[in-house]
Structures are given as structure tokens and as C-alpha cells.
C-alpha positions, 0 to 999 in steps of 0.5 A: 537177897535184898528187898528193900532198904531204907532209913528211919532215925539214924539207923538203916533197915534192910529187908532181905531174903535170905535163903541160906538162913532158910536152907539151916533152919529147916536143917535145925528142925529136922534134926530136933524136931520135938521142939517144932511141932508146928513143922511136924507134917513137914518133918513127917513127910522128909523122915518118909522120903530122905529117912537115911540123909535125915539120920545124918543130920540128927547124927550131927546135931551138937557137932554142927552146933544144930546146924546153926553153926554157919548163922549163928557165927562171924562168918554170916555176915559175910555170907547173909545175902549170898545164893545157897550155891555161892555159900555152899561153894564158901564153906566148901573153899574155906581150911579147916582153920578157917572152919574152926575160927567159924565154930569156935563160939560154940565148940572146940576144934573141929576134925579135918574128918569131921569137916568134910562130913559135915559138909558133905551132909550140907551138899547131900541135903541141898541137892537131894531135897531143899534145892526143889524146897526153896525154888516153891519156898522162894515167891512165897516168902519173898511176897511175904518180905514185901508185905512185912516191910510195908507193915513196917514203914507204916508202923514204924520200925520198934513198933513192928519189932514189938510184934516179933516175939512174945520174948521180945520186949521194946521199950522207949529205950532198948529191946529185952530179949528173953533167951537163957538168959537176957540180953538187952540192947540200946536203940541209940547204940543200934545202926543197922538192922537185917530184917526176914521172915521164916518158916522154920522158926517157931517157936524160937525167937531168933537173936543175932547181934554184931558190932552195932547190928541186929538181925530180926526174924518173923515167923510165917505160920504155914502149919496148925499145930496137931494137924496134918497137913493133908487135912488142911489142905484137903479144907482148904482145897473143899473150901473152894470147890464151890462156885459161889465160895470162889466168888465170896473169896473175890470180894474179899480180896477186893477188901472187907466186907459185911454178909449183907455186903457180899449178898448184893453183891454175888446175888444170893441171900444173906443165909447162904453168905453166911452159910458159905462163911462158915466153912471158909473160916473154919479153913482158914480162908477167911478171918473174921473181926467186930467193928461195931454192930456189925461183923467184918471178914476178910481174906486170909491171903497167906493161905491162899498163897501158900496152896501152891507151895501145899500141893508141891510137897504133898501131890505132885512129890 
């Protein structure tokens, strides 16, 4: 689903919401959760509700290239903008020769039986688990992609790329990916760039390159490492369960502010504002930075935006 397309010099830049990419990334996280501590709470929840399905995912981790078999293959270019049901139908219609062509980059030939089993796991995963997951993630991620598009247009594409990951280095002439080995791409050779965001990528650096086209994925943090999601959710809800803190949030939504400015607007003492802000900071609802002699506060919009998803994930299911 293309969100925005624009040109910067001679390069086309396409920001997209990629539900198929996000689904397979979530399968990758479930199949090797020890590599994705940032999603440990989500993994524990899914294990509890879908234990048998998770065991099947893990059993085929290597056969399915960590469930990257589609998004890291040559056919991905034709599936990038698909919705998940369309992609599943496409995979179902591919014969075993086409499957083996798809997976040639990481393994030898796959049997028909193996292909059918992997296809069955993909279908079950979508129907039993990810279809509902995607319905909640979609508006959240699309909003983030729109915000990242604005940032990219404002900063410039390559300065935006430089902030994606510590192991992606951008200099005047090239991009350098530091993975199992170093991969470099000359800027002059890149004619098209696809960009999206993901809640399942961290801590990985994603790299997909084909014929002058690169794909960039930015991590969206939705969990605090080492904390359980219910505690995170409780902190946020407790932080918002106060009339004056709700008023402070409303003021922060309008823009950055100081304690003095907020005290004047909501008609309470500056000391009381500071007390409330401490709670909002601890919950992740607000953040602060120094500007000259003053401390300024702003709303952490992603925390607010993600509340419906957390409620759905932990309370309504």
C-alpha cells in the first residue's frame, strides 16, 4: 500500500505500508524470540494462546529461512504492495519449480510435501493469529509512516537513512551496511528506494537490494526491554487517570511547553505540574529536553497512539 511517492534529485522514493513484510517479520520473531528481546512480551502472549502453532513455526525456522523466504527473495518485488490474502493466494498458485526458484538463494530444492506444510503454516498463522493483529497494527503503522515521510522530506533522504540503525553508515558517496560482512552501495547507482516501518525488526538491520533499488525499514519501538507489557500498559493508564494530567497531555499535544507555561494554562501551581510531569515521564507519555536555561516537555505521541493496540492485545483477547 503506497503512502507517498516523491523524487529527490534522480531517485524515486516510495513510502509504503507493507502488511506482508510485517507478517513474515512477526513469524521470524516468533521462530527465534531470543534474538528479539524487544518483543518478548508479545511473544510470551502468543505462546500462551497459540502454543502449537508457535512450535510449528519454530520447527520450520531453517527450512523457511527464518520465515524470510518471501521477503528476501526475487519475487518480493512483485509482492511488496500486496495485501496478505492476495500474497497467500499468489504463493498457493506457485508450483514447486517456482517455489524452488524463490528459495534458491538460501537452500537446495524443497519437496512438494515440505512446500505444502510451509504453506499450511502460513495460512494458519494468518487466519488464527495475524489477521486480527494486522487490523490493529495497520492504522498505527500507517500514521507512523506518514510522519516518517514528512521527516524524510524535511531532512533529506540520506540524512533520514543515517538515523535508521547504528550499523548503517551514510557518507558522501555511499551507504555501508555492516552485517555478517560489509555491503556498500554507491549513491549514484541507486535509482529507487522503498521505505517502511516495522514493530518486529529490532535489533536487526534490514537490507534488500535489487538492480539499483534498495529497501529501508525503520524500527518502531513498542515495548520496553525487560519489562512486561501489562506493567507498561498499567503505567500509561495510571498516568492518564488524573484530570490535571489529562489537561497537561492536551497542552503538550499542542506543542512543547515549560512547567511555568503549563501552570498558567491549567491553573495549578508549577510544583504540582512538576509532580504530574514526573509521572508522565516515568510512564513514557512525555519526554523532556533542555533548551538554554529551561527544561521543555513534549508529548511522546507514539505511546498514546499505541494504547488501543495494547488494550486489544492484553485485555480484549
